[in-house]
mmCIF file as gemmi writes it, N, C-alpha and C atoms, coordinates in Angstrom:
data_model
loop_
_atom_site.group_PDB
_atom_site.id
_atom_site.type_symbol
_atom_site.label_atom_id
_atom_site.label_alt_id
_atom_site.label_comp_id
_atom_site.label_asym_id
_atom_site.label_entity_id
_atom_site.label_seq_id
_atom_site.pdbx_PDB_ins_code
_atom_site.Cartn_x
_atom_site.Cartn_y
_atom_site.Cartn_z
_atom_site.occupancy
_atom_site.B_iso_or_equiv
_atom_site.pdbx_formal_charge
_atom_site.auth_seq_id
_atom_site.auth_asym_id
_atom_site.pdbx_PDB_model_num
ATOM 1 N N . MET Axp A 1 ? 85.931 76.653 84.467 1 0 ? 1 A 1
ATOM 2 C CA . MET Axp A 1 ? 85.007 76.073 85.407 1 0 ? 1 A 1
ATOM 3 C C . MET Axp A 1 ? 83.645 76.757 85.241 1 0 ? 1 A 1
ATOM 4 N N . ALA Axp A 2 ? 82.573 75.973 85.211 1 0 ? 2 A 1
ATOM 5 C CA . ALA Axp A 2 ? 81.224 76.504 85.032 1 0 ? 2 A 1
ATOM 6 C C . ALA Axp A 2 ? 80.769 77.222 86.3 1 0 ? 2 A 1
ATOM 7 N N . PRO Axp A 3 ? 79.899 78.219 86.166 1 0 ? 3 A 1
ATOM 8 C CA . PRO Axp A 3 ? 79.375 78.902 87.355 1 0 ? 3 A 1
ATOM 9 C C . PRO Axp A 3 ? 78.722 77.904 88.295 1 0 ? 3 A 1
ATOM 10 N N . GLY Axp A 4 ? 79.024 78.022 89.576 1 0 ? 4 A 1
ATOM 11 C CA . GLY Axp A 4 ? 78.451 77.148 90.58 1 0 ? 4 A 1
ATOM 12 C C . GLY Axp A 4 ? 79.156 75.816 90.74 1 0 ? 4 A 1
ATOM 13 N N . GLU Axp A 5 ? 80.046 75.487 89.822 1 0 ? 5 A 1
ATOM 14 C CA . GLU Axp A 5 ? 80.696 74.175 89.846 1 0 ? 5 A 1
ATOM 15 C C . GLU Axp A 5 ? 81.541 73.973 91.087 1 0 ? 5 A 1
ATOM 16 N N . ASN Axp A 6 ? 82.14 75.023 91.572 1 0 ? 6 A 1
ATOM 17 C CA . ASN Axp A 6 ? 83.042 74.899 92.709 1 0 ? 6 A 1
ATOM 18 C C . ASN Axp A 6 ? 82.63 75.828 93.854 1 0 ? 6 A 1
ATOM 19 N N . ASP Axp A 7 ? 81.342 76.146 93.968 1 0 ? 7 A 1
ATOM 20 C CA . ASP Axp A 7 ? 80.88 77.081 94.984 1 0 ? 7 A 1
ATOM 21 C C . ASP Axp A 7 ? 81.227 76.652 96.401 1 0 ? 7 A 1
ATOM 22 N N . LEU Axp A 8 ? 81.125 75.351 96.707 1 0 ? 8 A 1
ATOM 23 C CA . LEU Axp A 8 ? 81.393 74.9 98.07 1 0 ? 8 A 1
ATOM 24 C C . LEU Axp A 8 ? 82.849 75.062 98.464 1 0 ? 8 A 1
ATOM 25 N N . ALA Axp A 9 ? 83.75 75.122 97.51 1 0 ? 9 A 1
ATOM 26 C CA . ALA Axp A 9 ? 85.162 75.295 97.828 1 0 ? 9 A 1
ATOM 27 C C . ALA Axp A 9 ? 85.445 76.717 98.296 1 0 ? 9 A 1
ATOM 28 N N . ARG Axp A 10 ? 84.532 77.618 98.093 1 0 ? 10 A 1
ATOM 29 C CA . ARG Axp A 10 ? 84.757 79.024 98.433 1 0 ? 10 A 1
ATOM 30 C C . ARG Axp A 10 ? 84.213 79.417 99.799 1 0 ? 10 A 1
ATOM 31 N N . ILE Axp A 11 ? 83.539 78.512 100.476 1 0 ? 11 A 1
ATOM 32 C CA . ILE Axp A 11 ? 82.996 78.821 101.794 1 0 ? 11 A 1
ATOM 33 C C . ILE Axp A 11 ? 83.455 77.774 102.794 1 0 ? 11 A 1
ATOM 34 N N . ARG Axp A 12 ? 83.44 78.15 104.057 1 0 ? 12 A 1
ATOM 35 C CA . ARG Axp A 12 ? 83.829 77.228 105.123 1 0 ? 12 A 1
ATOM 36 C C . ARG Axp A 12 ? 82.609 76.431 105.585 1 0 ? 12 A 1
ATOM 37 N N . LEU Axp A 13 ? 82.843 75.204 105.981 1 0 ? 13 A 1
ATOM 38 C CA . LEU Axp A 13 ? 81.76 74.366 106.475 1 0 ? 13 A 1
ATOM 39 C C . LEU Axp A 13 ? 81.035 75.041 107.635 1 0 ? 13 A 1
ATOM 40 N N . SER Axp A 14 ? 81.763 75.75 108.466 1 0 ? 14 A 1
ATOM 41 C CA . SER Axp A 14 ? 81.153 76.435 109.611 1 0 ? 14 A 1
ATOM 42 C C . SER Axp A 14 ? 80.199 77.558 109.182 1 0 ? 14 A 1
ATOM 43 N N . GLN Axp A 15 ? 80.275 77.997 107.94 1 0 ? 15 A 1
ATOM 44 C CA . GLN Axp A 15 ? 79.391 79.041 107.431 1 0 ? 15 A 1
ATOM 45 C C . GLN Axp A 15 ? 78.055 78.486 106.946 1 0 ? 15 A 1
ATOM 46 N N . ILE Axp A 16 ? 77.943 77.187 106.839 1 0 ? 16 A 1
ATOM 47 C CA . ILE Axp A 16 ? 76.721 76.569 106.334 1 0 ? 16 A 1
ATOM 48 C C . ILE Axp A 16 ? 75.801 76.267 107.51 1 0 ? 16 A 1
ATOM 49 N N . ARG Axp A 17 ? 74.562 76.752 107.418 1 0 ? 17 A 1
ATOM 50 C CA . ARG Axp A 17 ? 73.598 76.621 108.507 1 0 ? 17 A 1
ATOM 51 C C . ARG Axp A 17 ? 73.315 75.18 108.909 1 0 ? 17 A 1
ATOM 52 N N . ASN Axp A 18 ? 73.079 74.312 107.947 1 0 ? 18 A 1
ATOM 53 C CA . ASN Axp A 18 ? 72.675 72.946 108.257 1 0 ? 18 A 1
ATOM 54 C C . ASN Axp A 18 ? 73.422 71.954 107.371 1 0 ? 18 A 1
ATOM 55 N N . PRO Axp A 19 ? 74.695 71.696 107.651 1 0 ? 19 A 1
ATOM 56 C CA . PRO Axp A 19 ? 75.47 70.802 106.792 1 0 ? 19 A 1
ATOM 57 C C . PRO Axp A 19 ? 74.937 69.371 106.769 1 0 ? 19 A 1
ATOM 58 N N . THR Axp A 20 ? 74.114 69.004 107.742 1 0 ? 20 A 1
ATOM 59 C CA . THR Axp A 20 ? 73.54 67.659 107.753 1 0 ? 20 A 1
ATOM 60 C C . THR Axp A 20 ? 72.48 67.471 106.672 1 0 ? 20 A 1
ATOM 61 N N . ALA Axp A 21 ? 72.022 68.558 106.05 1 0 ? 21 A 1
ATOM 62 C CA . ALA Axp A 21 ? 70.993 68.466 105.005 1 0 ? 21 A 1
ATOM 63 C C . ALA Axp A 21 ? 71.511 68.861 103.626 1 0 ? 21 A 1
ATOM 64 N N . VAL Axp A 22 ? 72.714 69.426 103.544 1 0 ? 22 A 1
ATOM 65 C CA . VAL Axp A 22 ? 73.233 69.899 102.26 1 0 ? 22 A 1
ATOM 66 C C . VAL Axp A 22 ? 73.899 68.743 101.506 1 0 ? 22 A 1
ATOM 67 N N . VAL Axp A 23 ? 73.395 68.472 100.309 1 0 ? 23 A 1
ATOM 68 C CA . VAL Axp A 23 ? 73.882 67.367 99.481 1 0 ? 23 A 1
ATOM 69 C C . VAL Axp A 23 ? 75.294 67.657 98.992 1 0 ? 23 A 1
ATOM 70 N N . TRP Axp A 24 ? 76.152 66.65 99.091 1 0 ? 24 A 1
ATOM 71 C CA . TRP Axp A 24 ? 77.514 66.741 98.57 1 0 ? 24 A 1
ATOM 72 C C . TRP Axp A 24 ? 77.639 65.849 97.338 1 0 ? 24 A 1
ATOM 73 N N . LEU Axp A 25 ? 77.331 64.573 97.481 1 0 ? 25 A 1
ATOM 74 C CA . LEU Axp A 25 ? 77.363 63.595 96.386 1 0 ? 25 A 1
ATOM 75 C C . LEU Axp A 25 ? 76.074 62.792 96.422 1 0 ? 25 A 1
ATOM 76 N N . PHE Axp A 26 ? 75.725 62.183 95.287 1 0 ? 26 A 1
ATOM 77 C CA . PHE Axp A 26 ? 74.507 61.384 95.249 1 0 ? 26 A 1
ATOM 78 C C . PHE Axp A 26 ? 74.55 60.423 94.083 1 0 ? 26 A 1
ATOM 79 N N . ASP Axp A 27 ? 73.633 59.437 94.108 1 0 ? 27 A 1
ATOM 80 C CA . ASP Axp A 27 ? 73.481 58.522 92.978 1 0 ? 27 A 1
ATOM 81 C C . ASP Axp A 27 ? 72.991 59.343 91.801 1 0 ? 27 A 1
ATOM 82 N N . SER Axp A 28 ? 73.876 59.546 90.854 1 0 ? 28 A 1
ATOM 83 C CA . SER Axp A 28 ? 73.6 60.457 89.75 1 0 ? 28 A 1
ATOM 84 C C . SER Axp A 28 ? 73.391 59.713 88.444 1 0 ? 28 A 1
ATOM 85 N N . LYS Axp A 29 ? 72.552 60.284 87.583 1 0 ? 29 A 1
ATOM 86 C CA . LYS Axp A 29 ? 72.367 59.75 86.231 1 0 ? 29 A 1
ATOM 87 C C . LYS Axp A 29 ? 73.578 60.082 85.366 1 0 ? 29 A 1
ATOM 88 N N . ASN Axp A 30 ? 74.384 61.001 85.814 1 0 ? 30 A 1
ATOM 89 C CA . ASN Axp A 30 ? 75.563 61.456 85.075 1 0 ? 30 A 1
ATOM 90 C C . ASN Axp A 30 ? 76.804 61.177 85.895 1 0 ? 30 A 1
ATOM 91 N N . ILE Axp A 31 ? 77.942 61.285 85.288 1 0 ? 31 A 1
ATOM 92 C CA . ILE Axp A 31 ? 79.203 61.086 85.992 1 0 ? 31 A 1
ATOM 93 C C . ILE Axp A 31 ? 79.944 62.405 85.992 1 0 ? 31 A 1
ATOM 94 N N . PRO Axp A 32 ? 80.473 62.883 87.093 1 0 ? 32 A 1
ATOM 95 C CA . PRO Axp A 32 ? 80.515 62.283 88.428 1 0 ? 32 A 1
ATOM 96 C C . PRO Axp A 32 ? 79.192 62.478 89.159 1 0 ? 32 A 1
ATOM 97 N N . GLY Axp A 33 ? 79.12 62.001 90.396 1 0 ? 33 A 1
ATOM 98 C CA . GLY Axp A 33 ? 77.897 62.036 91.192 1 0 ? 33 A 1
ATOM 99 C C . GLY Axp A 33 ? 77.651 63.373 91.849 1 0 ? 33 A 1
ATOM 100 N N . ILE Axp A 34 ? 77.796 64.43 91.084 1 0 ? 34 A 1
ATOM 101 C CA . ILE Axp A 34 ? 77.5 65.779 91.568 1 0 ? 34 A 1
ATOM 102 C C . ILE Axp A 34 ? 76.667 66.465 90.501 1 0 ? 34 A 1
ATOM 103 N N . GLY Axp A 35 ? 76.089 67.583 90.844 1 0 ? 35 A 1
ATOM 104 C CA . GLY Axp A 35 ? 75.314 68.335 89.872 1 0 ? 35 A 1
ATOM 105 C C . GLY Axp A 35 ? 74.01 68.813 90.46 1 0 ? 35 A 1
ATOM 106 N N . PRO Axp A 36 ? 73.12 69.293 89.601 1 0 ? 36 A 1
ATOM 107 C CA . PRO Axp A 36 ? 71.847 69.819 90.086 1 0 ? 36 A 1
ATOM 108 C C . PRO Axp A 36 ? 70.89 68.698 90.482 1 0 ? 36 A 1
ATOM 109 N N . ALA Axp A 37 ? 69.811 69.081 91.128 1 0 ? 37 A 1
ATOM 110 C CA . ALA Axp A 37 ? 68.835 68.123 91.645 1 0 ? 37 A 1
ATOM 111 C C . ALA Axp A 37 ? 68.27 67.204 90.571 1 0 ? 37 A 1
ATOM 112 N N . ASN Axp A 38 ? 68.133 67.681 89.358 1 0 ? 38 A 1
ATOM 113 C CA . ASN Axp A 38 ? 67.532 66.84 88.308 1 0 ? 38 A 1
ATOM 114 C C . ASN Axp A 38 ? 68.467 65.757 87.796 1 0 ? 38 A 1
ATOM 115 N N . PHE Axp A 39 ? 69.684 65.655 88.326 1 0 ? 39 A 1
ATOM 116 C CA . PHE Axp A 39 ? 70.607 64.582 87.96 1 0 ? 39 A 1
ATOM 117 C C . PHE Axp A 39 ? 70.422 63.342 88.835 1 0 ? 39 A 1
ATOM 118 N N . ALA Axp A 40 ? 69.639 63.429 89.911 1 0 ? 40 A 1
ATOM 119 C CA . ALA Axp A 40 ? 69.503 62.308 90.846 1 0 ? 40 A 1
ATOM 120 C C . ALA Axp A 40 ? 68.727 61.162 90.212 1 0 ? 40 A 1
ATOM 121 N N . HIS Axp A 41 ? 69.23 59.956 90.407 1 0 ? 41 A 1
ATOM 122 C CA . HIS Axp A 41 ? 68.533 58.755 89.927 1 0 ? 41 A 1
ATOM 123 C C . HIS Axp A 41 ? 67.203 58.614 90.659 1 0 ? 41 A 1
ATOM 124 N N . THR Axp A 42 ? 66.22 58.09 89.962 1 0 ? 42 A 1
ATOM 125 C CA . THR Axp A 42 ? 64.924 57.856 90.593 1 0 ? 42 A 1
ATOM 126 C C . THR Axp A 42 ? 64.587 56.372 90.681 1 0 ? 42 A 1
ATOM 127 N N . ASN Axp A 43 ? 65.41 55.517 90.086 1 0 ? 43 A 1
ATOM 128 C CA . ASN Axp A 43 ? 65.053 54.1 90.024 1 0 ? 43 A 1
ATOM 129 C C . ASN Axp A 43 ? 66.13 53.163 90.566 1 0 ? 43 A 1
ATOM 130 N N . LEU Axp A 44 ? 66.975 53.635 91.437 1 0 ? 44 A 1
ATOM 131 C CA . LEU Axp A 44 ? 67.959 52.777 92.092 1 0 ? 44 A 1
ATOM 132 C C . LEU Axp A 44 ? 67.472 52.431 93.496 1 0 ? 44 A 1
ATOM 133 N N . HIS Axp A 45 ? 68.046 51.391 94.091 1 0 ? 45 A 1
ATOM 134 C CA . HIS Axp A 45 ? 67.799 51.075 95.501 1 0 ? 45 A 1
ATOM 135 C C . HIS Axp A 45 ? 66.307 51.004 95.815 1 0 ? 45 A 1
ATOM 136 N N . ASN Axp A 46 ? 65.589 50.204 95.06 1 0 ? 46 A 1
ATOM 137 C CA . ASN Axp A 46 ? 64.144 50.028 95.287 1 0 ? 46 A 1
ATOM 138 C C . ASN Axp A 46 ? 63.381 51.342 95.173 1 0 ? 46 A 1
ATOM 139 N N . GLY Axp A 47 ? 63.648 52.093 94.114 1 0 ? 47 A 1
ATOM 140 C CA . GLY Axp A 47 ? 62.905 53.329 93.859 1 0 ? 47 A 1
ATOM 141 C C . GLY Axp A 47 ? 63.411 54.525 94.623 1 0 ? 47 A 1
ATOM 142 N N . GLY Axp A 48 ? 64.698 54.605 94.812 1 0 ? 48 A 1
ATOM 143 C CA . GLY Axp A 48 ? 65.27 55.736 95.533 1 0 ? 48 A 1
ATOM 144 C C . GLY Axp A 48 ? 66.711 55.97 95.149 1 0 ? 48 A 1
ATOM 145 N N . ALA Axp A 49 ? 67.418 56.686 95.986 1 0 ? 49 A 1
ATOM 146 C CA . ALA Axp A 49 ? 68.835 56.961 95.745 1 0 ? 49 A 1
ATOM 147 C C . ALA Axp A 49 ? 69.532 57.239 97.069 1 0 ? 49 A 1
ATOM 148 N N . GLN Axp A 50 ? 70.846 57.102 97.053 1 0 ? 50 A 1
ATOM 149 C CA . GLN Axp A 50 ? 71.685 57.4 98.212 1 0 ? 50 A 1
ATOM 150 C C . GLN Axp A 50 ? 72.234 58.817 98.058 1 0 ? 50 A 1
ATOM 151 N N . PHE Axp A 51 ? 72.274 59.546 99.159 1 0 ? 51 A 1
ATOM 152 C CA . PHE Axp A 51 ? 72.816 60.897 99.187 1 0 ? 51 A 1
ATOM 153 C C . PHE Axp A 51 ? 73.869 60.986 100.279 1 0 ? 51 A 1
ATOM 154 N N . THR Axp A 52 ? 74.988 61.627 99.978 1 0 ? 52 A 1
ATOM 155 C CA . THR Axp A 52 ? 76.013 61.92 100.971 1 0 ? 52 A 1
ATOM 156 C C . THR Axp A 52 ? 75.935 63.407 101.257 1 0 ? 52 A 1
ATOM 157 N N . PHE Axp A 53 ? 75.971 63.761 102.536 1 0 ? 53 A 1
ATOM 158 C CA . PHE Axp A 53 ? 75.803 65.148 102.951 1 0 ? 53 A 1
ATOM 159 C C . PHE Axp A 53 ? 77.125 65.733 103.436 1 0 ? 53 A 1
ATOM 160 N N . LEU Axp A 54 ? 77.17 67.042 103.582 1 0 ? 54 A 1
ATOM 161 C CA . LEU Axp A 54 ? 78.421 67.717 103.935 1 0 ? 54 A 1
ATOM 162 C C . LEU Axp A 54 ? 78.99 67.27 105.276 1 0 ? 54 A 1
ATOM 163 N N . ASP Axp A 55 ? 78.162 66.767 106.162 1 0 ? 55 A 1
ATOM 164 C CA . ASP Axp A 55 ? 78.693 66.276 107.436 1 0 ? 55 A 1
ATOM 165 C C . ASP Axp A 55 ? 79.204 64.846 107.314 1 0 ? 55 A 1
ATOM 166 N N . ALA Axp A 56 ? 79.181 64.278 106.107 1 0 ? 56 A 1
ATOM 167 C CA . ALA Axp A 56 ? 79.713 62.962 105.736 1 0 ? 56 A 1
ATOM 168 C C . ALA Axp A 56 ? 78.768 61.802 106.016 1 0 ? 56 A 1
ATOM 169 N N . HIS Axp A 57 ? 77.535 62.04 106.471 1 0 ? 57 A 1
ATOM 170 C CA . HIS Axp A 57 ? 76.611 60.914 106.624 1 0 ? 57 A 1
ATOM 171 C C . HIS Axp A 57 ? 75.924 60.627 105.297 1 0 ? 57 A 1
ATOM 172 N N . VAL Axp A 58 ? 75.45 59.405 105.157 1 0 ? 58 A 1
ATOM 173 C CA . VAL Axp A 58 ? 74.767 58.958 103.94 1 0 ? 58 A 1
ATOM 174 C C . VAL Axp A 58 ? 73.355 58.541 104.319 1 0 ? 58 A 1
ATOM 175 N N . ALA Axp A 59 ? 72.405 58.873 103.465 1 0 ? 59 A 1
ATOM 176 C CA . ALA Axp A 59 ? 71.022 58.474 103.702 1 0 ? 59 A 1
ATOM 177 C C . ALA Axp A 59 ? 70.364 58.086 102.387 1 0 ? 59 A 1
ATOM 178 N N . ARG Axp A 60 ? 69.465 57.13 102.466 1 0 ? 60 A 1
ATOM 179 C CA . ARG Axp A 60 ? 68.684 56.726 101.304 1 0 ? 60 A 1
ATOM 180 C C . ARG Axp A 60 ? 67.33 57.419 101.379 1 0 ? 60 A 1
ATOM 181 N N . PHE Axp A 61 ? 66.892 57.942 100.238 1 0 ? 61 A 1
ATOM 182 C CA . PHE Axp A 61 ? 65.589 58.581 100.152 1 0 ? 61 A 1
ATOM 183 C C . PHE Axp A 61 ? 64.775 57.912 99.06 1 0 ? 61 A 1
ATOM 184 N N . ASN Axp A 62 ? 63.486 57.773 99.306 1 0 ? 62 A 1
ATOM 185 C CA . ASN Axp A 62 ? 62.563 57.316 98.29 1 0 ? 62 A 1
ATOM 186 C C . ASN Axp A 62 ? 62.483 58.4 97.22 1 0 ? 62 A 1
ATOM 187 N N . SER Axp A 63 ? 62.378 58.012 95.957 1 0 ? 63 A 1
ATOM 188 C CA . SER Axp A 63 ? 62.397 58.993 94.873 1 0 ? 63 A 1
ATOM 189 C C . SER Axp A 63 ? 61.295 60.04 94.998 1 0 ? 63 A 1
ATOM 190 N N . ARG Axp A 64 ? 60.173 59.699 95.581 1 0 ? 64 A 1
ATOM 191 C CA . ARG Axp A 64 ? 59.078 60.683 95.731 1 0 ? 64 A 1
ATOM 192 C C . ARG Axp A 64 ? 59.458 61.812 96.689 1 0 ? 64 A 1
ATOM 193 N N . GLU Axp A 65 ? 60.51 61.602 97.491 1 0 ? 65 A 1
ATOM 194 C CA . GLU Axp A 65 ? 60.967 62.647 98.401 1 0 ? 65 A 1
ATOM 195 C C . GLU Axp A 65 ? 61.806 63.709 97.68 1 0 ? 65 A 1
ATOM 196 N N . TYR Axp A 66 ? 62.316 63.381 96.506 1 0 ? 66 A 1
ATOM 197 C CA . TYR Axp A 66 ? 63.146 64.353 95.77 1 0 ? 66 A 1
ATOM 198 C C . TYR Axp A 66 ? 62.754 64.488 94.301 1 0 ? 66 A 1
ATOM 199 N N . TRP Axp A 67 ? 61.708 63.757 93.855 1 0 ? 67 A 1
ATOM 200 C CA . TRP Axp A 67 ? 61.3 63.851 92.453 1 0 ? 67 A 1
ATOM 201 C C . TRP Axp A 67 ? 59.787 63.985 92.357 1 0 ? 67 A 1
ATOM 202 N N . ASP Axp A 68 ? 59.325 64.956 91.583 1 0 ? 68 A 1
ATOM 203 C CA . ASP Axp A 68 ? 57.898 65.175 91.335 1 0 ? 68 A 1
ATOM 204 C C . ASP Axp A 68 ? 57.567 64.537 89.99 1 0 ? 68 A 1
ATOM 205 N N . TYR Axp A 69 ? 56.962 63.371 90.025 1 0 ? 69 A 1
ATOM 206 C CA . TYR Axp A 69 ? 56.668 62.638 88.788 1 0 ? 69 A 1
ATOM 207 C C . TYR Axp A 69 ? 55.632 63.348 87.926 1 0 ? 69 A 1
ATOM 208 N N . ALA Axp A 70 ? 54.663 64.017 88.529 1 0 ? 70 A 1
ATOM 209 C CA . ALA Axp A 70 ? 53.63 64.722 87.762 1 0 ? 70 A 1
ATOM 210 C C . ALA Axp A 70 ? 54.234 65.868 86.957 1 0 ? 70 A 1
ATOM 211 N N . ALA Axp A 71 ? 55.167 66.588 87.557 1 0 ? 71 A 1
ATOM 212 C CA . ALA Axp A 71 ? 55.815 67.725 86.887 1 0 ? 71 A 1
ATOM 213 C C . ALA Axp A 71 ? 57.072 67.301 86.134 1 0 ? 71 A 1
ATOM 214 N N . ASN Axp A 72 ? 57.525 66.055 86.353 1 0 ? 72 A 1
ATOM 215 C CA . ASN Axp A 72 ? 58.749 65.532 85.748 1 0 ? 72 A 1
ATOM 216 C C . ASN Axp A 72 ? 59.959 66.424 86.031 1 0 ? 72 A 1
ATOM 217 N N . LYS Axp A 73 ? 60.107 66.763 87.314 1 0 ? 73 A 1
ATOM 218 C CA . LYS Axp A 73 ? 61.263 67.573 87.728 1 0 ? 73 A 1
ATOM 219 C C . LYS Axp A 73 ? 61.574 67.322 89.195 1 0 ? 73 A 1
ATOM 220 N N . ALA Axp A 74 ? 62.745 67.754 89.581 1 0 ? 74 A 1
ATOM 221 C CA . ALA Axp A 74 ? 63.209 67.551 90.955 1 0 ? 74 A 1
ATOM 222 C C . ALA Axp A 74 ? 62.405 68.393 91.938 1 0 ? 74 A 1
ATOM 223 N N . ARG Axp A 75 ? 62.205 67.833 93.117 1 0 ? 75 A 1
ATOM 224 C CA . ARG Axp A 75 ? 61.634 68.596 94.231 1 0 ? 75 A 1
ATOM 225 C C . ARG Axp A 75 ? 62.808 69.288 94.934 1 0 ? 75 A 1
ATOM 226 N N . THR Axp A 76 ? 62.685 70.546 95.156 1 0 ? 76 A 1
ATOM 227 C CA . THR Axp A 76 ? 63.761 71.27 95.855 1 0 ? 76 A 1
ATOM 228 C C . THR Axp A 76 ? 63.255 71.871 97.162 1 0 ? 76 A 1
ATOM 229 N N . ASN Axp A 77 ? 62.095 71.42 97.627 1 0 ? 77 A 1
ATOM 230 C CA . ASN Axp A 77 ? 61.519 71.978 98.851 1 0 ? 77 A 1
ATOM 231 C C . ASN Axp A 77 ? 61.555 71.012 100.036 1 0 ? 77 A 1
ATOM 232 N N . ASN Axp A 78 ? 62.284 69.914 99.921 1 0 ? 78 A 1
ATOM 233 C CA . ASN Axp A 78 ? 62.411 68.974 101.019 1 0 ? 78 A 1
ATOM 234 C C . ASN Axp A 78 ? 63.503 69.492 101.958 1 0 ? 78 A 1
ATOM 235 N N . PRO Axp A 79 ? 63.163 69.838 103.215 1 0 ? 79 A 1
ATOM 236 C CA . PRO Axp A 79 ? 64.175 70.39 104.114 1 0 ? 79 A 1
ATOM 237 C C . PRO Axp A 79 ? 65.288 69.408 104.494 1 0 ? 79 A 1
ATOM 238 N N . SER Axp A 80 ? 65.083 68.119 104.206 1 0 ? 80 A 1
ATOM 239 C CA . SER Axp A 80 ? 66.108 67.117 104.503 1 0 ? 80 A 1
ATOM 240 C C . SER Axp A 80 ? 67.106 66.942 103.368 1 0 ? 80 A 1
ATOM 241 N N . ILE Axp A 81 ? 66.81 67.544 102.197 1 0 ? 81 A 1
ATOM 242 C CA . ILE Axp A 81 ? 67.691 67.444 101.032 1 0 ? 81 A 1
ATOM 243 C C . ILE Axp A 81 ? 67.859 68.856 100.464 1 0 ? 81 A 1
ATOM 244 N N . VAL Axp A 82 ? 68.916 69.517 100.886 1 0 ? 82 A 1
ATOM 245 C CA . VAL Axp A 82 ? 69.168 70.902 100.466 1 0 ? 82 A 1
ATOM 246 C C . VAL Axp A 82 ? 70.226 70.889 99.372 1 0 ? 82 A 1
ATOM 247 N N . TRP Axp A 83 ? 69.907 71.45 98.221 1 0 ? 83 A 1
ATOM 248 C CA . TRP Axp A 83 ? 70.801 71.395 97.062 1 0 ? 83 A 1
ATOM 249 C C . TRP Axp A 83 ? 71.783 72.55 96.998 1 0 ? 83 A 1
ATOM 250 N N . SER Axp A 84 ? 71.511 73.625 97.716 1 0 ? 84 A 1
ATOM 251 C CA . SER Axp A 84 ? 72.432 74.763 97.717 1 0 ? 84 A 1
ATOM 252 C C . SER Axp A 84 ? 72.538 75.271 99.151 1 0 ? 84 A 1
ATOM 253 N N . PRO Axp A 85 ? 73.745 75.502 99.624 1 0 ? 85 A 1
ATOM 254 C CA . PRO Axp A 85 ? 73.905 75.939 101.012 1 0 ? 85 A 1
ATOM 255 C C . PRO Axp A 85 ? 73.478 77.377 101.26 1 0 ? 85 A 1
ATOM 256 N N . ASN Axp A 86 ? 73.136 78.104 100.226 1 0 ? 86 A 1
ATOM 257 C CA . ASN Axp A 86 ? 72.749 79.522 100.391 1 0 ? 86 A 1
ATOM 258 C C . ASN Axp A 86 ? 71.306 79.664 100.77 1 0 ? 86 A 1
């Protein structure tokens, strides 16, 4: 198993500060729909993607909320989309 691949299995949900913002699954360019922020699709659902969070709710975000087109990389500073529970 790769480092970080199973990190969430080692902690309890109650240990995570804001499970409503921590990404669990998402519309991914790769299979399965997990991985780092740069795996998120930017051109689905009218220019966005669906994200499932640890509390089990799903939300659609516009790609500009999680992708920096000028830098061609994922945005990791959106408090509504947290990629690591730490």
